[in-house]
DRENTOR-825682 format. One record per residue: x, y, z of N, C-alpha, C in turn. Coordinates in steps of 0.02 Angstrom, whole numbers. Layout:
! DRENTOR-825682
ATOM    n_xx    n_yy    n_zz   ca_xx   ca_yy   ca_zz    c_xx    c_yy    c_zz
ATOM       X       Y       Z       X       Y       Z       X       Y       Z
...
This chain:
! DRENTOR-825682
ATOM    n_xx    n_yy    n_zz   ca_xx   ca_yy   ca_zz    c_xx    c_yy    c_zz
ATOM    3298    1595   -3677    3287    1528   -3650    3302    1527   -3576
ATOM    3258    1497   -3537    3266    1494   -3464    3301    1429   -3445
ATOM    3354    1436   -3406    3391    1377   -3382    3370    1364   -3310
ATOM    3346    1303   -3298    3324    1284   -3231    3378    1242   -3197
ATOM    3391    1257   -3136    3441    1218   -3098    3413    1150   -3080
ATOM    3458    1105   -3061    3436    1039   -3039    3391    1044   -2979
ATOM    3406    1088   -2933    3364    1097   -2874    3294    1119   -2893
ATOM    3289    1163   -2943    3224    1187   -2965    3184    1131   -2996
ATOM    3218    1087   -3032    3184    1030   -3063    3154     985   -3010
ATOM    3191     976   -2957    3169     928   -2906    3109     955   -2867
ATOM    3103    1021   -2862    3049    1049   -2822    2997    1085   -2863
ATOM    3001    1080   -2928    2955    1116   -2972    2888    1082   -2979
ATOM    2843    1112   -3019    2775    1085   -3028    2774    1015   -3055
ATOM    2820     998   -3101    2821     931   -3131    2833     879   -3078
ATOM    2881     892   -3033    2895     845   -2980    2835     836   -2934
ATOM    2803     891   -2915    2745     887   -2871    2690     847   -2904
ATOM    2679     857   -2969    2627     822   -3005    2640     747   -3007
ATOM    2702     727   -3019    2719     656   -3022    2709     623   -2954
ATOM    2733     655   -2901    2726     626   -2835    2653     620   -2815
ATOM    2613     671   -2832    2542     670   -2816    2507     611   -2850
ATOM    2531     592   -2908    2499     538   -2945    2518     469   -2920
ATOM    2564     464   -2873    2583     399   -2846    2542     385   -2783
ATOM    2504     330   -2783    2465     314   -2723    2508     298   -2662
ATOM    2566     269   -2674    2613     252   -2620    2669     304   -2620
ATOM    2669     347   -2570    2714     404   -2569    2787     384   -2559
ATOM    2834     421   -2590    2905     406   -2581    2927     404   -2508
ATOM    2894     444   -2465    2912     443   -2394    2897     375   -2363
ATOM    2841     345   -2383    2824     278   -2359    2873     227   -2385
ATOM    2891     233   -2448    2940     187   -2478    3005     190   -2440
ATOM    3029     249   -2425    3093     256   -2388    3087     226   -2318
ATOM    3029     232   -2287    3020     202   -2221    3025     126   -2225
ATOM    2998      96   -2278    3004      24   -2287    3077       4   -2298
ATOM    3113      42   -2339    3183      28   -2350    3223      31   -2285
ATOM    3206      79   -2242    3242      86   -2179    3231      25   -2134
ATOM    3176     -10   -2144    3163     -70   -2104    3210    -127   -2122
ATOM    3238    -126   -2183    3277    -184   -2205    3349    -169   -2223
ATOM    3367    -105   -2228    3436     -89   -2247    3458     -22   -2217
ATOM    3523     -17   -2205    3551      46   -2180    3573      91   -2238
ATOM    3567      66   -2299    3587     106   -2357    3541     167   -2365
ATOM    3569     221   -2390    3527     278   -2409    3487     259   -2471
ATOM    3432     293   -2481    3388     279   -2539    3380     344   -2578
ATOM    3401     344   -2641    3395     404   -2682    3323     417   -2698
ATOM    3308     480   -2716    3240     498   -2733    3214     460   -2794
ATOM    3254     453   -2847    3230     413   -2904    3215     341   -2885
ATOM    3255     313   -2838    3243     244   -2817    3176     238   -2781
ATOM    3162     287   -2737    3098     286   -2701    3040     293   -2749
ATOM    3046     337   -2799    2993     345   -2848    2984     280   -2888
ATOM    3040     250   -2908    3036     188   -2948    3002     133   -2908
ATOM    3020     125   -2845    2989      73   -2804    2915      86   -2793
ATOM    2896     150   -2785    2826     168   -2778    2788     152   -2842
ATOM    2820     165   -2899    2788     151   -2964    2778      76   -2974
ATOM    2829      37   -2958    2824     -36   -2967    2769     -64   -2923
ATOM    2764     -41   -2861    2712     -65   -2816    2643     -46   -2843
ATOM    2638      14   -2870    2574      34   -2901    2556     -11   -2960
ATOM    2605     -27   -3002    2592     -69   -3060    2567    -138   -3038
ATOM    2599    -167   -2988    2579    -233   -2964    2508    -232   -2935
ATOM    2494    -183   -2891    2429    -180   -2860    2374    -163   -2911
ATOM    2391    -123   -2960    2342    -107   -3012    2322    -170   -3050
ATOM    2372    -212   -3066    2357    -274   -3102    2313    -320   -3060
ATOM    2327    -324   -2996    2285    -365   -2952    2214    -338   -2948
ATOM    2208    -273   -2938    2142    -242   -2932    2102    -249   -2996
ATOM    2135    -240   -3053    2099    -248   -3117    2075    -319   -3127
ATOM    2115    -368   -3106    2093    -437   -3111    2034    -451   -3065
ATOM    2037    -424   -3004    1981    -432   -2957    1919    -396   -2983
ATOM    1929    -338   -3012    1872    -300   -3039    1837    -338   -3095
ATOM    1876    -372   -3137    1846    -413   -3191    1805    -470   -3161
ATOM    1832    -500   -3108    1795    -555   -3076    1730    -530   -3045
ATOM    1733    -471   -3013    1673    -443   -2983    1622    -422   -3036
ATOM    1647    -397   -3093    1602    -375   -3147    1560    -432   -3174
ATOM    1586    -492   -3171    1548    -550   -3195    1487    -563   -3152
ATOM    1488    -536   -3091    1430    -541   -3046    1397    -473   -3038
ATOM    1412    -428   -3084    1384    -360   -3085    1394    -324   -3019
ATOM    1454    -331   -2990    1472    -296   -2928    1529    -248   -2941
ATOM    1530    -191   -2905    1586    -145   -2906    1623    -145   -2839
ATOM    1597    -181   -2791    1628    -186   -2726    1667    -251   -2722
ATOM    1732    -247   -2717    1775    -306   -2719    1775    -342   -2652
ATOM    1778    -408   -2656    1780    -450   -2597    1841    -495   -2602
ATOM    1862    -528   -2547    1920    -572   -2550    1916    -627   -2603
ATOM    1856    -652   -2618    1851    -704   -2669    1871    -677   -2738
ATOM    1864    -611   -2748    1886    -581   -2811    1962    -580   -2815
ATOM    1994    -572   -2757    2067    -574   -2754    2092    -644   -2773
ATOM    2060    -695   -2745    2078    -764   -2761    2069    -776   -2836
ATOM    2014    -751   -2864    2001    -761   -2935    2054    -726   -2977
ATOM    2075    -667   -2957    2126    -630   -2995    2192    -668   -2996
ATOM    2212    -697   -2940    2274    -735   -2936    2269    -800   -2976
ATOM    2210    -832   -2972    2200    -894   -3009    2205    -882   -3084
ATOM    2181    -825   -3107    2180    -811   -3179    2246    -785   -3206
ATOM    2288    -758   -3161    2351    -728   -3184    2405    -743   -3132
ATOM    2444    -795   -3145    2494    -817   -3097    2548    -763   -3087
ATOM    2555    -717   -3133    2605    -664   -3126    2592    -619   -3066
ATOM    2530    -614   -3044    2514    -569   -2988    2516    -605   -2921
ATOM    2541    -666   -2918    2547    -701   -2855    2611    -678   -2820
ATOM    2606    -620   -2789    2663    -589   -2755    2646    -580   -2681
ATOM    2697    -563   -2642    2686    -552   -2571    2659    -613   -2536
ATOM    2684    -672   -2555    2655    -734   -2529    2664    -742   -2454
ATOM    2712    -707   -2424    2721    -712   -2352    2659    -687   -2315
ATOM    2619    -645   -2349    2558    -620   -2318    2505    -674   -2314
ATOM    2507    -722   -2359    2452    -770   -2364    2441    -809   -2299
ATOM    2494    -823   -2262    2487    -860   -2200    2455    -819   -2145
ATOM    2449    -753   -2155    2422    -709   -2103    2352    -684   -2121
ATOM    2324    -707   -2176    2258    -682   -2197    2208    -739   -2199
ATOM    2149    -730   -2169    2097    -781   -2173    2076    -797   -2244
ATOM    2086    -751   -2290    2068    -762   -2360    2103    -823   -2388
ATOM    2164    -835   -2368    2204    -888   -2398    2208    -951   -2356
ATOM    2175    -951   -2298    2174   -1011   -2256    2140   -1068   -2294
ATOM    2170   -1126   -2293    2142   -1183   -2327    2164   -1189   -2399
ATOM    2198   -1137   -2424    2220   -1138   -2494    2295   -1152   -2500
ATOM    2329   -1154   -2443    2402   -1160   -2444    2425   -1233   -2445
ATOM    2377   -1279   -2433    2396   -1350   -2432    2425   -1369   -2364
ATOM    2432   -1432   -2353    2459   -1457   -2290    2535   -1452   -2289
ATOM    2562   -1434   -2231    2635   -1432   -2222    2652   -1476   -2163
ATOM    2700   -1521   -2172    2719   -1567   -2119    2793   -1559   -2102
ATOM    2810   -1577   -2041    2880   -1572   -2020    2918   -1635   -2040
ATOM    2981   -1639   -2019    3024   -1696   -2039    2997   -1763   -2015
ATOM    2958   -1761   -1961    2930   -1824   -1934    2862   -1841   -1965
ATOM    2839   -1798   -2011    2775   -1811   -2043    2715   -1783   -2007
ATOM    2727   -1748   -1952    2671   -1719   -1914    2647   -1655   -1948
ATOM    2580   -1646   -1948    2550   -1587   -1980    2566   -1525   -1939
ATOM    2593   -1473   -1972    2609   -1411   -1937    2547   -1368   -1931
ATOM    2539   -1337   -1872    2484   -1291   -1862    2499   -1226   -1898
ATOM    2447   -1185   -1906    2456   -1121   -1939    2506   -1078   -1900
ATOM    2503   -1080   -1834    2549   -1041   -1792    2621   -1063   -1805
ATOM    2632   -1129   -1810    2699   -1154   -1823    2723   -1135   -1892
ATOM    2678   -1135   -1941    2697   -1118   -2009    2716   -1044   -2015
ATOM    2682   -1002   -1976    2698    -931   -1977    2767    -917   -1948
ATOM    2788    -959   -1901    2853    -948   -1869    2847    -907   -1806
ATOM    2901    -905   -1769    2901    -870   -1705    2899    -795   -1714
ATOM    2928    -770   -1770    2930    -698   -1781    2883    -679   -1838
ATOM    2854    -621   -1832    2811    -596   -1885    2854    -579   -1945
ATOM    2840    -607   -2005    2880    -591   -2064    2882    -516   -2077
ATOM    2940    -492   -2099    2948    -421   -2114    2896    -399   -2166
ATOM    2864    -343   -2154    2815    -317   -2201    2744    -328   -2176
ATOM    2732    -380   -2136    2665    -393   -2111    2644    -342   -2059
ATOM    2689    -328   -2012    2672    -283   -1957    2657    -212   -1981
ATOM    2688    -192   -2035    2678    -124   -2060    2627    -118   -2115
ATOM    2586    -170   -2125    2539    -169   -2181    2489    -113   -2177
ATOM    2470     -92   -2116    2419     -40   -2108    2441      26   -2140
ATOM    2505      36   -2148    2530      99   -2177    2509     108   -2249
ATOM    2488      54   -2282    2472      56   -2352    2398      69   -2366
ATOM    2358      73   -2314    2286      78   -2324    2266     139   -2365
ATOM    2293     197   -2348    2274     258   -2384    2290     253   -2458
ATOM    2350     227   -2474    2369     219   -2544    2326     169   -2580
ATOM    2309     113   -2547    2266      63   -2577    2198      92   -2593
ATOM    2170     130   -2547    2104     161   -2559    2107     210   -2616
ATOM    2161     248   -2621    2168     295   -2678    2171     256   -2743
ATOM    2208     201   -2743    2215     161   -2804    2149     129   -2823
ATOM    2112     104   -2774    2046      76   -2788    2001     129   -2819
ATOM    2002     189   -2791    1961     242   -2819    1979     260   -2890
ATOM    2044     259   -2905    2066     276   -2972    2045     223   -3023
ATOM    2032     162   -2999    2009     108   -3044    1933     102   -3044
ATOM    1899     147   -3010    1827     149   -3011    1792      95   -2971
ATOM    1824      70   -2919    1794      17   -2877    1803      33   -2804
ATOM    1764      -2   -2763    1773      -1   -2690    1787     -73   -2668
ATOM    1806     -80   -2606    1821    -147   -2580    1798    -153   -2508
ATOM    1777    -212   -2489    1758    -224   -2419    1821    -221   -2377
ATOM    1815    -208   -2312    1874    -201   -2269    1923    -259   -2272
ATOM    1897    -321   -2278    1942    -378   -2281    1984    -377   -2344
ATOM    1955    -354   -2399    1993    -349   -2462    2045    -294   -2458
ATOM    2027    -238   -2428    2076    -184   -2419    2134    -208   -2376
ATOM    2118    -246   -2323    2171    -272   -2280    2219    -318   -2319
ATOM    2191    -360   -2362    2233    -405   -2401    2277    -367   -2450
ATOM    2249    -316   -2482    2289    -276   -2528    2343    -238   -2491
ATOM    2327    -213   -2430    2378    -180   -2389    2436    -228   -2376
ATOM    2419    -289   -2354    2470    -338   -2337    2512    -358   -2395
ATOM    2480    -371   -2452    2518    -390   -2512    2565    -335   -2533
ATOM    2541    -273   -2532    2584    -216   -2551    2643    -210   -2504
ATOM    2631    -216   -2439    2684    -208   -2390    2737    -262   -2396
ATOM    2714    -325   -2401    2761    -381   -2406    2800    -378   -2471
ATOM    2766    -361   -2526    2800    -356   -2591    2853    -302   -2590
ATOM    2835    -242   -2566    2884    -187   -2565    2942    -202   -2518
ATOM    2928    -235   -2463    2982    -254   -2417    3032    -301   -2451
ATOM    3005    -350   -2487    3049    -397   -2523    3087    -360   -2579
ATOM    3054    -313   -2612    3087    -275   -2664    3145    -234   -2635
ATOM    3132    -203   -2578    3184    -163   -2545    3243    -207   -2523
ATOM    3228    -266   -2498    3281    -311   -2476    3324    -332   -2535
ATOM    3293    -348   -2592    3331    -368   -2651    3370    -310   -2681
ATOM    3343    -250   -2679    3379    -191   -2704    3441    -179   -2661
ATOM    3435    -187   -2596    3493    -180   -2552    3545    -234   -2566
ATOM    3521    -294   -2584    3568    -348   -2600    3605    -332   -2665
ATOM    3571    -302   -2713    3604    -281   -2775    3661    -233   -2759
ATOM    3648    -185   -2715    3700    -137   -2695    3757    -173   -2660
ATOM    3740    -217   -2615    3791    -252   -2575    3835    -297   -2618
ATOM    3805    -331   -2668    3842    -379   -2708    3869    -348   -2773
ATOM    3852    -285   -2786    3878    -253   -2846    3843    -272   -2909
ATOM    3782    -299   -2905    3744    -318   -2964    3701    -378   -2949
ATOM    3664    -400   -3000    3621    -458   -2992    3662    -521   -2999
ATOM    3659    -563   -2948    3700    -624   -2947    3659    -687   -2958
ATOM    3592    -679   -2963    3551    -739   -2970    3496    -728   -3022
ATOM    3517    -714   -3082    3469    -708   -3137    3439    -776   -3152
ATOM    3375    -777   -3162    3340    -839   -3180    3338    -848   -3254
ATOM    3385    -885   -3283    3386    -897   -3354    3397    -971   -3368
ATOM    3367    -994   -3421    3374   -1064   -3440    3397   -1068   -3512
ATOM    3449   -1108   -3525    3474   -1117   -3593    3472   -1191   -3611
ATOM    3451   -1205   -3673    3451   -1273   -3697    3521   -1291   -3718
ATOM    3545   -1350   -3696    3613   -1371   -3711    3611   -1438   -3748
ATOM    3653   -1444   -3797    3659   -1505   -3837    3727   -1536   -3821
ATOM    3728   -1600   -3800    3792   -1632   -3784    3842   -1627   -3842
ATOM    3904   -1608   -3825    3955   -1603   -3876    3959   -1535   -3910
ATOM    3911   -1491   -3896    3911   -1424   -3926    3926   -1373   -3872
ATOM    3956   -1316   -3891    3972   -1264   -3841    3909   -1235   -3810
ATOM    3918   -1211   -3748    3861   -1180   -3713    3845   -1114   -3748
ATOM    3782   -1102   -3765    3764   -1040   -3799    3776    -979   -3756
ATOM    3796    -925   -3788    3808    -862   -3751    3742    -832   -3729
ATOM    3741    -796   -3673    3678    -764   -3651    3660    -708   -3699
ATOM    3595    -692   -3703    3572    -639   -3747    3590    -570   -3719
ATOM    3649    -548   -3735    3675    -486   -3705    3634    -424   -3724
ATOM    3597    -429   -3779    3558    -372   -3799    3493    -366   -3760
ATOM    3476    -416   -3720    3417    -413   -3679    3426    -356   -3628
ATOM    3379    -307   -3626    3388    -250   -3581    3390    -270   -3507
ATOM    3360    -328   -3490    3361    -348   -3420    3432    -368   -3398
ATOM    3472    -394   -3444    3540    -413   -3426    3584    -351   -3416
ATOM    3564    -295   -3445    3602    -234   -3435    3600    -212   -3362
ATOM    3548    -235   -3325    3541    -216   -3255    3584    -260   -3209
ATOM    3615    -312   -3237    3651    -359   -3195    3719    -333   -3172
ATOM    3745    -281   -3205    3808    -250   -3185    3794    -182   -3156
ATOM    3814    -171   -3094    3795    -110   -3059    3847     -56   -3065
ATOM    3823       6   -3070    3866      65   -3065    3844     106   -3005
ATOM    3890     143   -2976    3872     185   -2919    3907     162   -2856
ATOM    3897     202   -2801    3931     186   -2739    3896     128   -2704
ATOM    3928     104   -2652    3901      47   -2615    3863      66   -2554
ATOM    3840     128   -2550    3804     151   -2491    3734     177   -2506
ATOM    3718     183   -2570    3653     213   -2588    3616     169   -2638
ATOM    3553     156   -2624    3510     119   -2670    3487     168   -2724
ATOM    3502     153   -2787    3482     195   -2842    3424     167   -2880
ATOM    3401     205   -2930    3344     183   -2970    3357     116   -3004
ATOM    3416     109   -3034    3431      47   -3070    3436     -13   -3023
ATOM    3454      -1   -2960    3455     -56   -2912    3385     -82   -2899
ATOM    3337     -36   -2897    3267     -56   -2889    3243     -94   -2950
ATOM    3261     -69   -3010    3240    -103   -3071    3270    -173   -3075
ATOM    3332    -180   -3052    3364    -246   -3051    3328    -291   -3002
ATOM    3306    -264   -2945    3270    -304   -2896    3203    -328   -2925
ATOM    3173    -288   -2969    3110    -307   -3000    3118    -373   -3039
ATOM    3177    -382   -3069    3188    -443   -3108    3190    -505   -3064
ATOM    3201    -495   -2998    3201    -551   -2951    3130    -565   -2925
ATOM    3090    -512   -2919    3025    -518   -2888    2969    -534   -2936
ATOM    2975    -512   -2998    2921    -520   -3047    2945    -558   -3108
ATOM    2898    -579   -3150    2917    -611   -3212    2863    -597   -3264
ATOM    2878    -615   -3326    2829    -609   -3380    2813    -537   -3399
ATOM    2753    -527   -3425    2733    -461   -3448    2729    -411   -3391
ATOM    2709    -434   -3332    2704    -389   -3274    2772    -361   -3257
ATOM    2824    -402   -3259    2892    -378   -3245    2913    -324   -3294
ATOM    2902    -337   -3358    2922    -289   -3409    2883    -223   -3403
ATOM    2818    -229   -3389    2777    -168   -3381    2799    -128   -3320
ATOM    2813    -163   -3265    2835    -128   -3205    2900     -91   -3216
ATOM    2948    -123   -3250    3012     -91   -3264    3002     -31   -3310
ATOM    2962     -40   -3362    2951      14   -3411    2918      74   -3378
ATOM    2866      63   -3339    2830     119   -3308    2874     155   -3256
ATOM    2914     118   -3218    2958     149   -3169    3012     189   -3203
ATOM    3040     163   -3258    3092     198   -3294    3065     262   -3325
ATOM    3006     258   -3354    2976     317   -3385    2959     371   -3333
ATOM    2938     349   -3274    2921     397   -3222    2981     440   -3202
ATOM    3039     409   -3199    3099     444   -3174    3143     473   -3229
ATOM    3134     450   -3290    3180     469   -3344    3181     544   -3357
ATOM    3124     576   -3360    3120     646   -3381    3139     695   -3327
ATOM    3141     671   -3265    3155     717   -3210    3225     710   -3182
ATOM    3251     649   -3180    3316     637   -3152    3365     611   -3204
ATOM    3426     634   -3201    3479     607   -3245    3498     539   -3220
ATOM    3512     492   -3267    3532     424   -3248    3601     426   -3216
């Protein structure tokens, strides 16, 4: 029997194959994390974040592809993106990008200040460019690979929107993962319990695997895989959240020890 060292596992054919299959490379993920935190990022964490971003973009692209198929098109356009979001509220992510894309102009509704005056688009965007918008171009190669893997093409405006959504989503994911490290766990789980006056408050469902991520293990200087998975519970919900967590966990489970 051949015993392989941990170093051999990390650099062996299996590792190369897994990384090659990710449209968003771990190096890009780490660059995004560096934009929002000084924490180190473990390799499993980078892979997990890349996997989650792939899952989210795949769901959006598949929804847009279905919309385009109804018009017998394989080339996606921005209106297919709008249709995908309208049909599946779970994929409405990276909303900070919406104010910077012509695709979403007119769909955001009116915003007024405290005096009731209508805010211009420039005022709504704010003085500073939201984190993730400026670096959206870095995601173009990965988005095109992902489009190809789903058997579709997209017009440049659609590619730009997918770049922006991916960048803003991953930036927010990185920020929340860093917060998990800083606070020692998830401090703002979204849960609702029905209460009856005069009766004790029901205990939380401790067997729910998502609650297992609320208590953190590890040092306070490195973002780990479970920190990323915990951040997913803040950014996503419903079936998409569960699928993203499952796929990211499966990607890293066989190669890295928890």
